[in-house]
C-alpha positions in Angstrom: 89.9 42.7 21.9 88.2 45.1 24.8 87.4 43.7 27.5 83.6 44.6 28.5 81.9 45.4 31.8 79.0 43.8 33.1 76.7 46.6 35.2 73.9 44.5 37.2 71.4 46.1 38.7 68.8 44.1 41.1 65.9 45.0 43.3 64.7 42.7 46.1 61.5 42.1 47.1 59.5 43.3 49.8 60.3 39.3 51.6 64.5 39.6 50.8 66.1 39.2 54.3 70.1 40.9 55.1 71.5 37.2 54.6 69.8 36.6 51.8 71.0 39.6 50.0 75.0 38.5 51.7 74.2 35.1 50.0 73.5 36.8 46.8 76.7 39.1 46.8 79.1 36.2 48.0 77.8 33.6 45.2 79.0 36.4 43.0 82.2 37.4 44.4 83.1 33.0 44.5 82.5 33.1 40.5 86.1 34.8 39.4 88.5 31.8 39.8 85.5 29.6 38.9 84.3 31.4 35.4 87.0 31.4 32.6 88.2 34.9 31.0 85.8 36.5 34.5 88.2 38.7 35.1 86.2 41.1 38.3 83.8 41.4 40.5 82.5 44.2 42.6 79.6 45.2 43.8 77.4 46.6 47.6 73.8 47.6 48.7 72.8 51.2 46.9 74.2 53.9 49.5 73.8 56.9 47.1 72.5 60.5 48.1 70.6 60.9 44.9 66.8 58.4 44.1 67.6 55.3 43.6 65.3 55.4 40.7 63.4 52.0 40.0 63.8 50.6 44.0 67.5 49.5 43.0 68.9 47.7 46.0 72.4 46.3 44.7 74.3 46.4 41.8 77.4 44.9 41.0 80.3 44.8 38.1 81.8 42.4 36.1 84.6 42.6 33.4 85.3 40.2 31.0 88.1 39.8 28.6 85.7 39.6 26.1 82.6 39.5 24.8 83.1 35.8 24.0 84.3 35.4 27.7 80.8 37.6 28.7 78.7 34.9 26.8 80.2 32.1 27.8 79.8 32.9 31.2 75.7 33.4 30.8 75.0 29.8 30.4 77.3 28.7 32.3 76.6 26.0 35.2 77.9 28.6 37.7 76.2 31.3 37.1 73.0 29.4 36.7 73.1 27.9 39.8 73.9 31.4 41.9 71.5 33.1 40.0 68.8 29.5 40.4 69.7 29.7 44.6 70.5 32.8 45.6 69.2 35.9 43.6 66.0 34.9 41.9 64.5 34.0 45.5 64.4 37.3 46.2 64.4 39.1 42.4 61.8 41.9 42.7 63.5 43.6 39.6 66.7 43.3 36.9 68.3 45.9 34.9 71.1 44.6 32.8 73.9 47.1 30.4 77.1 45.9 28.9 79.7 48.0 27.6 83.6 47.7 25.7 86.3 48.9 27.8 88.4 51.2 26.1 92.2 49.7 25.5 
């Protein structure tokens, strides 16, 4: 089974503080080791000199062992806690793209 790359692009509200944004990044990174099949996390603020399009401020990629691991992550209580406590209060927009990695 192929590993899955889960790419998420977030746009923050105008009121989002630097501390809130850092809390989101830290909370997402802390999910590695807590959720079975979540192999890795990498993320950071938008820094491209190209136009960000749709006001994207932050992006991250998670690699999952397979599609089943990704599917189990979505409703996982730890993931849901991060969404509700850290992300949702400052979220303006979100875009998600998943794809299978070549073996």
